[in-house]
C-alpha positions, 0 to 999 in steps of 0.5 A: 500500500502506498504511503505517500501523503496524497494517498493518505488523504481521505477520499472526498465523500459525495452524495448524489441527489437526482430523481433520474436513476440513470443519471445517478448511476452515470455519476456514480460510475464516474465519481467512484472511478476517481481514487480521491473520491467516493459516492456515499449515497444516492437520493431520489428527492430532497427529503431523502437527500437531507436524511442521507446528508445528516447520516453520512456527512458528505463533503459534497452533495450534487443536488438536482434543483427540480425533484418531486416532493421536496425539491433540491432548493428546499433541501439545500436551504435545510442543509445551509440552516443546520450548523452541524452540516456547516462543512457540507458543500452543495453543488446544484445540478441544473438543466440550464445554468441560467436558472430561475432559482439561481439567486434563491439557491445561492441564498440557501447556501449552495456553493455553485452550479453545474449544468447537467450537460457538463463534461466529465472532467468538469463534474469531477473538477467541480466536486474537488473545488467545492470540497476545497471550500471554494465556490463554483460559479462559472462565467455563465452562471455568474452572468445568469446571477447578475442577469437575474438581479437585473430582471428583478431590478424593479424592486421585486427582488426579495430582501432577506435583511433591511438596508441598515443591516447591509450597511452595517455589514459593509462597514466592517470591510476595509476599502480594499475588501470593498473594492475586491467585492465589487469585482467579485460581483462583476463576475471576475476571477481572482486572477482577473481581479489581481490584474486589475488591481496590480496585486498577486492572486494570493493577495486577492484570495486573502481579501476575498476570504476576509470579506466572506468571514466578515459578511458571514458568506459561505463562499464566493457565490454568496458574495455576489448576492450580497454585493447586489443586495447591499447596493455596492454593485448595481446591474448595468442597463447598457 
């Protein structure tokens, strides 16, 4: 048996939640083929996904948004609200990356999105990114998130906290952290932000992590939502 540090790492525990048995089977074969991850359970609806999440404490849940009975959005909200499941990362599976539930899912605690038509390598990479505590927001999903805020710009977007609460949380950020948050809200990657601000990507990552800690955001996806809800970033109409 190999004793290398890499081999000594425990595998990433993955839970599959989708009402299509054939799709779950395909995902299981793909995930279990990787030496650094394993499927710990399969769920056909949100209620079962929540039950198995509490039982197995997976690192990552691949959660279909639309399922019969308890849907993926409700299950994700329950997971995000449970302090005992704080280490569980949910990646939403969508037929289309620009989904009507994008904003609600991020608010519920999802770490990002993955289209069901993604390539196998994309799926595996998404699992590793989420397990590492990073947010998975592709450019298409980020643009979809921004477009949703733009579409809701007539005051229809739900507000989970009053303006005063947003202002108080913004006040905890440094000037540089606010600047980085603006660029995160614009859908820029750490490398892109580093180039814009003429700093290193590591410095940007540090600012992003500090902003997440101060704002109580689980990940980068929730930072995007906060940037818009707080008014720090406003959708462009041009």
